[in-house]
MARTOR-798014 format. One record per residue (C-alpha): residue number from 1; x, y, z. Coordinates in pm, whole numbers, plus 50000, padded with zeros to 5 digits. Each point is the difference from the previous one (the first is absolute). Layout:
MARTOR-798014
<guba seq="NUM" c1="X" c2="Y" c3="Z"/>
...
end
This chain:
MARTOR-798014
<guba seq="1" c1="43814" c2="81872" c3="31620"/>
<guba seq="2" c1="49953" c2="49749" c3="50281"/>
<guba seq="3" c1="49891" c2="49707" c3="49785"/>
<guba seq="4" c1="50271" c2="49780" c3="49853"/>
<guba seq="5" c1="50020" c2="50009" c3="49623"/>
<guba seq="6" c1="49889" c2="49670" c3="49850"/>
<guba seq="7" c1="50129" c2="49851" c3="49676"/>
<guba seq="8" c1="49756" c2="49919" c3="49725"/>
<guba seq="9" c1="49949" c2="49637" c3="49899"/>
<guba seq="10" c1="50209" c2="50063" c3="49688"/>
<guba seq="11" c1="50281" c2="50149" c3="50211"/>
<guba seq="12" c1="49986" c2="49701" c3="50237"/>
<guba seq="13" c1="50040" c2="49771" c3="49698"/>
<guba seq="14" c1="50294" c2="50205" c3="49871"/>
<guba seq="15" c1="50163" c2="49987" c3="50343"/>
<guba seq="16" c1="49963" c2="49620" c3="50015"/>
<guba seq="17" c1="50145" c2="49967" c3="49650"/>
<guba seq="18" c1="50290" c2="50227" c3="50098"/>
<guba seq="19" c1="50065" c2="49799" c3="50317"/>
<guba seq="20" c1="50007" c2="49678" c3="49796"/>
<guba seq="21" c1="50256" c2="50151" c3="49761"/>
<guba seq="22" c1="50220" c2="50118" c3="50287"/>
<guba seq="23" c1="49994" c2="49651" c3="50153"/>
<guba seq="24" c1="50162" c2="49867" c3="49682"/>
<guba seq="25" c1="50288" c2="50249" c3="50018"/>
<guba seq="26" c1="50335" c2="49928" c3="50157"/>
<guba seq="27" c1="50100" c2="50204" c3="50304"/>
<guba seq="28" c1="50233" c2="50212" c3="49787"/>
<guba seq="29" c1="49732" c2="50059" c3="49734"/>
<guba seq="30" c1="49742" c2="50098" c3="50260"/>
<guba seq="31" c1="50242" c2="50242" c3="50169"/>
<guba seq="32" c1="50084" c2="50168" c3="49668"/>
<guba seq="33" c1="49632" c2="50015" c3="49913"/>
<guba seq="34" c1="49914" c2="50152" c3="50338"/>
<guba seq="35" c1="50260" c2="50274" c3="49955"/>
<guba seq="36" c1="49867" c2="50082" c3="49651"/>
<guba seq="37" c1="49643" c2="50001" c3="50129"/>
<guba seq="38" c1="50092" c2="50235" c3="50286"/>
<guba seq="39" c1="50171" c2="50236" c3="49754"/>
<guba seq="40" c1="49684" c2="50003" c3="49786"/>
<guba seq="41" c1="49793" c2="50084" c3="50307"/>
<guba seq="42" c1="50232" c2="50290" c3="50081"/>
<guba seq="43" c1="49977" c2="50128" c3="49642"/>
<guba seq="44" c1="49620" c2="49973" c3="50009"/>
<guba seq="45" c1="49989" c2="50197" c3="50326"/>
<guba seq="46" c1="50224" c2="50270" c3="49850"/>
<guba seq="47" c1="49772" c2="50020" c3="49695"/>
<guba seq="48" c1="49692" c2="50036" c3="50223"/>
<guba seq="49" c1="50172" c2="50282" c3="50189"/>
<guba seq="50" c1="50087" c2="50170" c3="49671"/>
<guba seq="51" c1="49643" c2="49969" c3="49867"/>
<guba seq="52" c1="49851" c2="50134" c3="50323"/>
<guba seq="53" c1="50239" c2="50296" c3="49996"/>
<guba seq="54" c1="49897" c2="50074" c3="49641"/>
<guba seq="55" c1="49630" c2="49959" c3="50071"/>
<guba seq="56" c1="50012" c2="50219" c3="50310"/>
<guba seq="57" c1="50237" c2="50253" c3="49841"/>
<guba seq="58" c1="50266" c2="49940" c3="50262"/>
<guba seq="59" c1="50291" c2="50034" c3="49761"/>
<guba seq="60" c1="50310" c2="50150" c3="50159"/>
<guba seq="61" c1="50017" c2="50376" c3="49982"/>
<guba seq="62" c1="49626" c2="50050" c3="49960"/>
<guba seq="63" c1="49817" c2="50204" c3="50257"/>
<guba seq="64" c1="49629" c2="49974" c3="50072"/>
<guba seq="65" c1="49810" c2="50314" c3="49912"/>
<guba seq="66" c1="49743" c2="50120" c3="50249"/>
<guba seq="67" c1="49664" c2="50096" c3="49861"/>
end
């Protein structure tokens, strides 16, 4: 995966809208928001890991059977 991932036009618009909203926040509001956003990203990553483990049958205690 050598090519950078590009945002769609819709995503670019959403990013601009988000940036405009952040500009209107106070420093304290933006810091609180950033912490909440980071927590959501961590939760999302944990969910992805959980779903991949389920999909690939990597649940703890399971052993792959050889055919």
